[in-house]
C-alpha positions in Angstrom: -71.8 13.5 -64.1 -68.4 13.0 -65.7 -65.7 11.2 -63.8 -63.0 13.1 -62.2 -59.4 12.2 -63.0 -56.5 11.6 -60.6 -52.9 10.9 -61.5 -51.0 8.7 -59.0 -47.2 9.2 -59.3 -45.3 6.6 -57.2 -41.9 5.3 -58.2 -42.7 2.0 -56.5 -46.4 1.5 -57.5 -46.6 -2.1 -58.9 -49.1 -2.9 -61.6 -51.6 -5.7 -60.8 -50.2 -9.1 -61.6 -46.6 -8.0 -61.3 -45.9 -9.7 -58.0 -45.5 -6.6 -55.9 -47.4 -4.4 -53.5 -50.4 -3.0 -55.4 -51.9 -0.8 -52.6 -51.9 2.3 -54.9 -53.9 0.4 -57.5 -56.3 -1.1 -55.0 -57.0 2.1 -53.2 -57.4 4.5 -56.2 -59.3 1.9 -58.3 -62.1 1.7 -55.7 -62.8 5.4 -55.5 -66.3 6.0 -57.0 -66.5 8.8 -59.5 -62.8 8.9 -60.1 -60.7 7.7 -63.0 -57.1 6.9 -61.9 -54.0 6.9 -64.0 -50.7 5.5 -62.5 -47.2 6.6 -63.3 -44.4 4.3 -61.9 -40.9 3.0 -62.6 -40.6 0.2 -65.1 -38.2 -1.7 -62.9 -38.9 -3.9 -59.9 -36.4 -2.5 -57.4 -36.4 -5.8 -55.4 -35.6 -8.2 -58.2 -34.1 -5.7 -60.8 -36.4 -7.1 -63.5 -38.1 -4.8 -66.0 -41.8 -4.6 -65.8 -44.4 -4.4 -68.6 -48.1 -3.7 -68.4 -51.0 -3.9 -70.7 -53.4 -1.9 -68.5 -54.1 1.5 -70.1 -54.3 3.0 -66.7 -50.6 2.6 -66.2 -47.6 4.4 -67.6 -44.3 2.8 -66.7 -41.5 5.3 -66.8 -38.1 4.0 -68.0 -35.4 4.0 -65.3 -31.8 3.6 -66.4 -30.0 0.5 -65.1 -26.9 0.9 -62.9 -24.4 -1.7 -62.0 -25.8 -1.9 -58.5 -29.3 -2.7 -59.7 -28.0 -5.2 -62.3 -25.8 -7.1 -59.9 -27.7 -7.0 -56.6 -31.2 -6.4 -57.8 -31.4 -3.4 -55.4 -30.6 0.2 -55.4 -29.6 0.1 -51.7 -25.9 0.0 -52.6 -25.9 3.3 -54.5 -24.1 6.2 -52.9 -26.2 9.1 -51.6 -25.7 12.5 -53.2 -23.6 15.0 -51.2 -25.5 17.0 -48.6 -26.2 20.6 -49.5 -24.0 23.3 -48.1 -25.5 25.1 -45.0 -26.8 28.6 -45.6 -24.4 31.4 -44.4 
């Protein structure tokens, strides 16, 4: 029986060995009969460091740097977008 495939898209999914929380990898890698592929940001939002990975199950998506992530290592200081206008 061929393996089923699942794509896991999580901005904060750390690859194994990157020093972050790897619960997405741990959970989906243990599913019998499933082949996972992970899509995540290429930046560690806690430290501001760029991540790399050699694991073919991971695709790290480039996220542009901002002054807030470069100076503080966190995106917490970024302003929120304006709230949508209420419907008439």
